[in-house]
N, C-alpha and C positions, 0 to 999 in steps of 0.2 A: 189794553190785555191781549194776547195771543187768545184763537179761538180752538181748538181742537178739531179735528176734520175729520169730519166722517168718512169709514170706509167708502160707502156707497157714492160721492165725490170724488174720491180720487179715483173711482170708475172714469165719473164722467170725463173730468180731465183731459182722459188716454182716448176718449173717441174716436173717430176718422185719424189718426196718429199713426196709423200701421208703419213699421218696421219693414223693409227690401226685407226679400228672400235672403240676400246674398250680402247684407249686412248681420254682426253677430248681435244674436236676440239677448241683448244684455237689459240695458233701460228701455222702457217704449218712450219713441216721441212723444212728445206734449207740452203742455203749456200750461201756466196755473198764475193766476192776478199775471205780476210785471216777467215773471219767470217762463223762461220756454228752453227744452230740451231737445233738439234736430242733432240729426247724422250729419259731419259735413265728410268727405271722401270715407264713408263709413265709420267714423270718430262721434260715438258721444259727445257731444257738445253742450255743454248747458249753461248758457246766458240768466245771471240773477243782479237784479237792478232795485234800488233803492235804500232805503234805509235798513240799518242791519237787522230788526226786529222781521220786516219787509222777507229779505234774500235771503234770512233762516227759516218764514217760512214758506217760502218758494223752495230754497233747497230739502226741507224736510217733504214735501211733498215726492217734488219729481226725482231727488236721490236717495231721498231716504225710505219714502212707503211704498213706492213706485220701481224701487229696484229689485233684482231678486233676493231667495230668501239670505236678509243680513244678518239674523240672528244664525242660522246655520252656518255661515263665511265665521263668524266671531266665538263662535264653537269651535269650528276645526282651528283656528287659527292659534288659538289658544292650547288646544290640544296639540298638534305639529311644534309649537313651540316649546313645548313643555310645562307651562303656564297658570293652566288648568286650577291649579289647587292656589299659587300664591295672587290670583286673578282680584280677592277681597281686597289686600293689601297693597299690589298695584292700582287698584280704583282709590284706595285711602289714601294714598302717594298722591297721584294724579289731586282729588280733591282737594290737598295741602297746598297743592300751585294755584286752583282755582282763582286766589285774591291776585295774583299777578296777570292773568290773564287782560290784555286789551278790553276795554269797558265796551267796545264794538263787537269782538268778537264772539265773547260771552255773550252777550243782549241776543247774537244771531246764531250760538248752541242752544242755547236755552229757549229758541222760539221754533227751531230745527225738531228737536226733541219733542217738545208741542204738538207741533204739525203731524209729525212722523207717529205721534204715544208710541212715543222710544221711551226708554229708559238716560236721562242724559248723562249718569255715568258712564256711559258707555262711549259717549262724543269726548267725555274728561279725556277718556285713559288714552280712544286713538291721537286725541293730538299733543297727548305728551309721549306715545309710545317710542319715540326717537330719546326721552330724554330719562327712561325709565325704567328700559330693556335694549335688549341687542340683537340685530341681526341684517342692519344695512352692511350694505361692500361693494360700496360703486365705487366707477369708475370714472374720470371724467379730463377732459382734455379743452383748453380755448387756445383758437389759432388768429393771430394779432392779424390785422391786414395786408403788412407787409408779406406776410409768410402761408396769406389764403388766392387762392386762384380767381375769388369773387373782388378780390381785390377790397372785402368788407371783412372784418372779425368772423370767428364761425367759433362752435363752444359747444361740444359733443358729449354726451352721458348717458353710460351704461345704470340703470337703475337694479339693484341685486336686491333682491329681499327673499323671504321665503313663500316657496312656491305652493300656496295655499291650494286647494282645489278650487274654484268660485273665484279667484281673485282678479282672473280677467275681466271676469260677470261684470267687475264691481268697478272697473276703473271707469276715468271717464275724463274728458277736459273742461273744468268749469272755467269760464271767462265773468269778474268779478264788479259790475260798474255800482260802487256803492258811493251814497253821496257825502260830496268831501272827500274823494279816495281818488286816486290814480285806478284808474283800470286794469286790470291785469288778466291772466289765464293761469291757471295752476292745472299738473298735469297729475293728477291724484287718483285716491280709491276709496272707493265712500265707506265710513261716512266721515272724515277728514276732510278740514276743510280750512287747517295750514297748509304752507306750501314746505312740498318736499323736491319739488321740479317748478318754474315759473320764468312767467316775463310777461313787463309792465308795456302798459302805453308808450314809454320811453326808448323801447326795447331793450330795457335792463333788465338782463337774466340770471336766477340763482337754484342753485341744488347744495342739497345736503352732503357729505362725505363724513359716513360715522365714523368715531375714534371715543376711546374709552378715557376715561381718566386717568386707567395706569397707565398708561400710554405716554402721559406728558411729567416733561420734566420741571414742570412748576410746582408739581405735587397738589394745586389748587382741589379745594373739599366741593360737593356736592353744595351749592349754592340755593335752601329753600324757598331767597325771594327773589329769583329768577324767573323772567320771561322764558317758557317754554319755547325749545328753538325753530320748532315747525309755527309758531305765532310769531316770531320775531322777524322769520324770514316774511315773512305772509307783511308785516308791520315796513321793510324794505320796499317789497312793490309796490305797496298803497302810497308811500310819502316817501322815494326815492328818485330819481330820474338820474346815478350815476355810480360808478362805483366809488367816489369821493367821497357822496351825500351819505351811501350804504355804511360805508367805513365809520363817519359821524356818527351817526343813530348808531352803529353798533357797539362804540365805545361809549356812548352813556346811555347804554342801555343795561342792566344785570339781569346774567345771561348763567344759564340753571348748570350746563356743567360743558363737556370737550366736543368739537368737530370742527372738522372744515366747510367753509362756506364756500363752495366755488363760483364766483360772479365775470358777469360781464357784461359792459356796456357797448355802445353803439363804436366809441374808439379805440376799446381793449377790455384784461379783462384783467384776474390777479385768484389767487386764492388766498383769504381769507384762515389761518392758523387761530380758533379759537378757544378760550375756557375762562372761566370762571374770574380769569384773575387779569388774564395781557389777551392782547390779539396782534399777532404779528402776519403780517404783510409781505407775499411769495410771489413778486413779481413773473413776468415769462421771462423765461430765457432763449434766446434767438427766438424770437417771436411763438414762443408755444409754451404754455405752461399745464403741467399733468398734476395731477392729483387721485388719491389712492383713496385708504384709510391710517396714512401715517401722518406723524409731523413731521417735516423735516427742515426745520426753519433751527439756527443752533438754540435759540433761548426755551426750547420747548421737548425737541426731538430724543428721543429714546431708543427705543428699536423701530427700525424702516424698512427693512425687509420686506419685501413684496413681490412675486413675479408680477403680477399686474403692471407694477411702476415699472419695476424693466424691461419686459415689454414695449409701455407707452415714452421712454424717457429719450429711445433714440430719437425722438421726435424732434424734440430739445438741442441738437444737435447742428452748431455750424454749418450753414450749409445746404444744410437737409431741400428735402423736396418742399415746392409747394404744396396744399393740402386746399381740397375742393370739399362737397358736401358728401360726395361718395367717398372719396380718400377717409377720412373720420369717420363716416359709419366704417369702414373694413377695418380698421384700425381697429376699432372697437368691437369689432365682431373676435378680434386678437385675444381679448381679454377678456371673454365671456368666461360667464360659471353655469353654463348649461342650465337646466330650469330654472335655477333661481335669479338667471337676467329676463326680467319680467318687462321691462323697456329700455327701447334705445332710440335716443334721439339727438335732435342738432337742429341748435339754434340759429339763424343770422338776425341778427341783436339789428342792423341797419335797416334789415328789411322786413323785420317786425314776421318771423316767418317761423313756426316749429315744425318739423322733420322728422315725422313720431311715428316708430314701428313697435308695437307692443302684442302680447299673447304669451301664452304657453312657449316657455321660454326653450333654446335661449332665441330671445327677440331677436339678434343681430341680424337670424336667418330671415328674417320677416322685410316685406315690402315695405317700405316707408310710407306713410302719410304723407301729403305738405298740407298744413293748417296754417292758410292767412291770415293770423291776429290781428293784425294791424284794421284789415277791414272789419273783423268782427269788436274789436275794440271801437270804431271808427259808425258803425250800427246804432241804427238811434233806436 
């Protein structure tokens, strides 16, 4: 049984872990049981260890209870998104998906809610937001090794979302080291425990590109028996080491709704165009694969006009330039969406490195931080 954590104990775990003056003062550096929140190149990095309930308790204390005012962030987000009146309905829908949550994820959420003394419905909402509401408008670029200046694949991504006040202060990188699972890192916003963008210890990296069911030719209906998207993608990082393994897992999984999953491993990547009925794979073209927020395979495409895709698609031309990390960031800057571009990142799957720029948008105009995820995965 998970015991509620008294506020006094939360204060105690933070003593002696002051944040440096040049760091964004969001989460205080601290340790709690097997979990540790520290700053790596000025980025808050939370490492969780153990069984699901143990990791949930660590997350609840270090990423929820010790965070800036999450209640204010939640209320402001609902107001900014125009969903204040619909929130009770959305919660009811999120709870309807609860039976489909992977058991380890559900145990973790419940433990986090108890440890943080927080309504668990808000965690269900946070982890089904990609299924039940709209707002993601992201851009991704996969560069195969033959087109990369490094000789290894590169995977760039802009995370575009509602720029609610306070969301930057709740951004962090969470490294999960669950028993019996692959270690992985997620670039997230507390209290989301699913995966929006992330990489695992095998160098497999994934990100979501939201697409409405209305933009799918197969006219699939929402599947209430499906696993929520962000939890599905977390399963990929927990269980898979390659693009092929991820495709097999997703094909065998009930899926709630439509989206694109851009994915890359140490050898290269692709875009998975996903609906509850179908999964189409769109490979790289001339060593580059781009994605925004429309299906483009013949089986699924309906409407595909997008100025961001038009900006990125020349990278797929035959004989186009080779690209390095800085080049990928530069092209992502060409498709930023102003204040809505909260994060911009380039994964280096073979080196297991994350280059992350984040903050008040456009994040593409900020200097990236280099995080050697491989070292964090290997730390005991």
